N, C-alpha and C positions, 0 to 999 in steps of 0.2 A: 504494500500500500504506500508506504511512505519511504521515500529516499530523500536525502538532504545533501545538496552539493553547495558548499560555501566555505567560508573561512573556518579554520579549526576553532571549535568552541573550547574555552577554558574548562578543564575538567572540574566538575563540582561533585564531590562525593558526599552523599547524605546518608548517615547511618541511622536507621530506625530500628530499635530493639523490639523484637516481637514479644508480646506478653506470654509468659509461661514457657520460656525456652528451656525446658528441663532436659530434653534429650538432644544430643549432638550427633551429626552424621559424619563419622570419621571417613575421610577419603572421598566422600561424595562431592564435595565442593572445594574450590581453590583455597579458600580460607576456612579452617575448621570452625564449624558453628555458624557460618555466615553464607547466605545465598547472595552472590554478587550479580547485580542486574545492569546490563548495558542499556542506555536509554538516551535518546536525543530529546531533551526537555524543552520543547518549543512547538507543541502541536496540540493546542487545546481542542476538545476537552480531554484528550487521551493522556497527555503528559505535558505539563507546563508549570510555571512558577506562580505561586500565590502573590498577593499584592505586596508582600514584603520582599519579593525578588530573590529569595533564597530557599524557600520551602517548596519542594515539588508536590504537585497535587494532580488529580485526574484519574481516569479509569485505570490505566496501566499501573499507576503508582499504588492505588488501592489494591489492585490485583496482586502486585508483587508483595505487598505486606501480608495479604491473606494467604498466599501460597507459602511464603516463608514460615508464617506462624503454623500452618498445617504440618510443615516438615520439621517443626521444632527448632527453627533457625532464626537468627537475626537477618535483616535484609539491608543491603548496601546498594544504593543507586549510583551508578557512574555515568555522569552526563558526558556524552561524546558526540562529535560531529557524525552525521549519518554516513558520509562518504567513507568513513573508516570503521563503521560499527560492526560489520560482518568480519572484517579482519581482526577486530578486537576479540571476538569470541573464539576465533580460530587460534589466536596466539595466547589465550589464557588471561586476558585482561579482566574478564568477568565470566561467570558461569553460563549466562544465558542472555538473550535479548528479549525484553518485553517492551516493545516500542512501536506498536501498530504495524507489525510486520505481516504483510499478506503472504499466505501460503501459496506457492506456485510449484508446479512440477519441476521447473528448472532449478529453483532454489533447493528443493528437496534432494536434488542430485548431489548437493555440496554441504547440506546441513541437515541435522535432525530437527523435526518439528513435533510438537505435541499435538493432540487433538485441538481443533479450533475452540476459541473461547468467545468470539463475538462475530456477528455478521456485518457486512459492509457492501456498499454499492457506489456507483458513480452518478453524480447529479449535476444538473446545470442550474446555476444560480445567477440571477440578474438583479438590478435595482428594481424596486417596486414601481417606480415611475418610468421604467424603460419602455421604449416603443417596440423593443424586440422581445419576443417571448419564445425563444427556441425550444423545440420539443425533441428534436433528433440531432445527431451529429451532422446530418446534411444541412441543417439550418445554420451551422457555424461558418459556412464558406465565406461569407462577406462580413463577418463580425470580428472584432478584436477580442481574441480569446486569451485567457490567462489560466495558469495552473502552477502548482509547485513543481519545480524541476525534479526529474528522476523519480516521480511517483507513479502509482498506477494510473493516475489521470494523464500524466505525460505519456506513458506507454500506450494507453488507449488512443489518445488523440494522434500521436505520431504514426501508429500503425494504420489507423483509419485514413489519415491524409495520404500516406504512401500507397495504400491499396487503391485509393480512388484518384491518385494523381493530382491532388489538390495541395496548394501552398497556403496553409492557414496563416492568418495574421496573429502570430503567437507572441505573448509576453510572459516569459518564464521568470519565476522568482524563487529564491532560496527558502523562503518561509511562507507558509500559507497565509499568515496575517497580512503580508504585503499584497497578496492577491486581493483580499477583501478591502484593504485600504485603497488600492487603485480603482476598484469597482465603485466604492463609495464616492470617490472623487471624479468619476466619469471618464477616467482615462482608458478604461477597457469596457467592453460590452457584456461579457459573460465569463463566469468562472466554471471550470470543470473541476469537481472536487469530491472527496470522499463523503459519504453520507454521515459518518460519525462526526465529521468536522462541521458540515453544513448545518446539522441539527443544532449545534451549539450556537452558531451565529444567528440563525433565524429565530431562536428561542429568546434572545435578549430583548427586553422591552424597547420599543421605539426603534428597532433595527430597520435599516433601509433595504433589506434583502428579501428576495422571493425565490423559492425553488420552483422551477418551471417543468422539470422532467427528470425521470430516472433513465439513463441511457445505457447502463450496464449494471448487472446485479450478480448475485451468487459468489461474491468474494467472501473469504473468511480470514480472520487474523488468528495467529497462533504464536506460541513461544518458540523461539529459535535457539538451538543448542548446537555445540560443536559436533560435527559428523562423527559417528561412532560412539558418542557418549550416551550409550543406551541406558545405563543405570540412572543417570540424572534425568533423562527424558521420561523414564518410567516413574520416577519419584514425583516429578512435577505433574505428570498426567494423573497420578493417583490423587495428588492434592487437588487438582482441578475437578476431578470426578466427585470428590467429597464436598468441595465447595458448591458445586452445582446441585448435588443431591440435597444439601442442607439449605439451598436457596440463597446462599451468600452471594454468588455471582449475579443472580437476578436482583438482589438488593442493591449491589453496587451499580448495576445498570440503571435501576430506577432512580437512584440518587444523582447520577451524572446526566442521564438522558431523559428521565421522566417516563421511560418505557422499557420494555424487555427486549433487548437486541442480542440476548445471549442464547435463549432456548432454541431458536431456529438454527443457529450454528452448531450447537451441541447435539442436536438430534438429526443432523444430516446423515 
């Protein structure tokens, strides 16, 4: 889902001790007693900083805390630039990635993935006062289109344009909030964006945005782990299963999105 190409973000490590960490998993994680999670903290509402600018919050943050607690571990979030996040899990900088990673067959050739934990799709977003109300990708041909670089949105638009021999008027940005800023200022006409992100923007009071269409669906997000680390993959999967059975994943979804976007992914 999300890729992030830009300047290297200063690493911020936030240690959150899980309540009741009585048991420790020897040899399962890089740091004894700690689940280290790679995350690009700049993608609301999935992972972003609170108003204080130092405390990470969002769906994936709550997920990481809940998974670690289930495993009897503390959790440590490592803020890292997206363009190096997969290399980081390969080289042992952290145990796993919980950062809005879309499962794809191509990625699964190089990394382990857990079962999905949330559903996602691709949406078109315009200003409410826009004269343009695109419903399909075909409607983007004469519009100024923006999306976050190296995301699923980027992949979808680039492939569609190449397949149809069309040169889209594209404005790529390193962060999704820049896309929404440009749309609000009228510098672009439409955003192609993940549904988990669009939901947050259109839910804000007095927001200027409107979702016009879903143009791609059936995406799922999952936890990404180093290829061959089956023991950790199974342990995180077990934690996710228990959190879903207990309704905790659904509670996190309701808190963040006001709806359940977990069950459809977990029951595929």
